C-alpha atoms as one frame of an Amber mdcrd trajectory, in Angstrom:
protein
  -5.227 -10.235  47.001  -7.929 -12.037  45.082  -7.434 -12.765  41.415  -9.823
 -11.413  38.818 -10.526 -12.734  35.338  -7.559 -11.976  33.126  -5.091 -11.606
  36.010  -1.712 -13.233  35.753  -1.451 -15.555  38.766   1.533 -17.434  40.174
   1.150 -20.850  41.734   3.699 -20.626  44.493   5.876 -23.387  45.825   6.653
 -24.343  49.445  10.188 -22.911  49.345   9.011 -19.430  48.306   6.285 -19.334
  50.965   8.631 -20.559  53.696  11.246 -18.000  52.656   8.744 -15.166  53.218
   7.681 -16.629  56.578  11.306 -16.783  57.753  11.776 -13.065  57.065   9.237
 -11.965  59.701  11.230 -10.446  62.582  10.386 -10.394  66.266   7.617  -7.863
  66.921   6.134  -8.195  63.437   3.438 -10.330  61.818   2.402 -11.336  58.330
  -0.832 -12.724  56.945  -1.525 -14.873  53.940  -2.595 -11.687  52.142   0.858
 -10.096  52.506   2.602 -13.331  51.581   0.653 -13.421  48.324   1.287  -9.730
  47.657   5.006 -10.230  48.172   5.143 -13.311  45.938   3.071 -11.661  43.200
   5.502  -8.760  43.260   8.508 -11.131  43.172   7.176 -12.962  40.126   5.829
  -9.782  38.484   2.250 -11.010  38.260  -1.095  -9.701  39.492  -1.806 -12.255
  42.220  -0.815 -15.558  43.756  -2.909 -18.571  44.609  -4.003 -18.182  48.226
  -5.147 -21.806  48.425  -1.738 -23.311  47.697   0.055 -20.593  49.667  -2.140
 -21.342  52.681  -1.387 -25.042  52.430   2.329 -24.268  52.231   2.226 -22.113
  55.400   0.822 -25.130  57.245   3.444 -27.418  55.679   6.254 -25.054  56.697
   4.915 -24.801  60.257   4.808 -28.572  60.633   8.298 -28.940  59.142   9.626
 -26.369  61.627   8.163 -28.265  64.577   9.512 -31.577  63.239  12.977 -30.008
  63.050  12.713 -28.924  66.692  11.678 -32.436  67.734  14.729 -33.790  65.895
  16.973 -31.367  67.789  17.596 -29.143  64.793  17.503 -25.357  64.781  14.166
 -23.825  63.826  14.718 -20.655  61.816  11.050 -20.288  60.841   8.949 -18.269
  63.302   5.822 -19.670  61.651   3.550 -18.592  64.520   3.991 -14.989  63.303
   2.198 -15.958  60.081  -1.536 -15.466  60.488  -4.498 -16.268  58.354  -6.103
 -13.332  56.542  -7.891 -11.017  58.940  -5.339 -11.657  61.687  -6.782 -15.027
  62.692  -4.700 -17.850  64.124  -4.225 -21.057  62.170  -5.851 -24.124  63.692
  -3.823 -26.360  61.362  -0.468 -25.320  62.818   1.193 -27.730  65.262  -0.793
 -27.637  68.513  -3.584 -25.678  66.835  -4.664 -22.158  67.670  -3.917 -22.610
  71.364  -0.213 -23.302  70.788   0.066 -20.409  68.333  -1.718 -18.116  70.797
   0.775 -18.985  73.539   3.769 -18.304  71.288   2.331 -14.969  70.166   1.471
 -13.910  73.709   5.024 -14.798  74.816   6.199 -12.271  72.224   3.857  -9.598
  73.597   0.931  -9.797  71.184  -2.603  -9.605  72.550  -4.971 -12.287  71.293
  -8.750 -12.388  71.683 -11.245 -15.161  71.259 -13.787 -14.621  68.472 -16.238
 -17.502  68.671 -14.226 -20.644  67.953 -11.357 -18.630  66.497  -8.572 -16.489
  67.917  -7.456 -13.177  66.427  -4.484 -10.926  67.188  -5.764  -7.570  68.443
  -4.717  -4.676  66.175  -2.696  -7.087  64.022  -2.571  -4.481  61.249  -0.200
  -2.342  63.325   2.376  -5.136  63.332   2.294  -6.225  59.695   5.542  -6.308
  57.767   5.768  -3.910  54.867   5.319  -5.473  51.452
């Protein structure tokens, strides 16, 4: 959801992004595009900043893994949050390989596309915005 001149844009915060990520149930996926659509709708604006939202997905993923290492409950299935186009996020803990393994454990099919990984038919699994 790219912003155009004159659009009203929200600069999200980490809590809002993480909240959306936590809502993705087993068997479903979300991309940065849907996160921004959902947040733009929430704040009644035309778009949200994909740059900051993308950074916050990475921050939330790392916080979730830190919680696990500290023995706390992880209620953020961050690996279900993909980059736009259904690509895996190399900046998540363990990189694309760790995310691929988690997704495949949940039944998703992942293919290699050059140096990147992409969930096959990811569009079929996207949460409704």
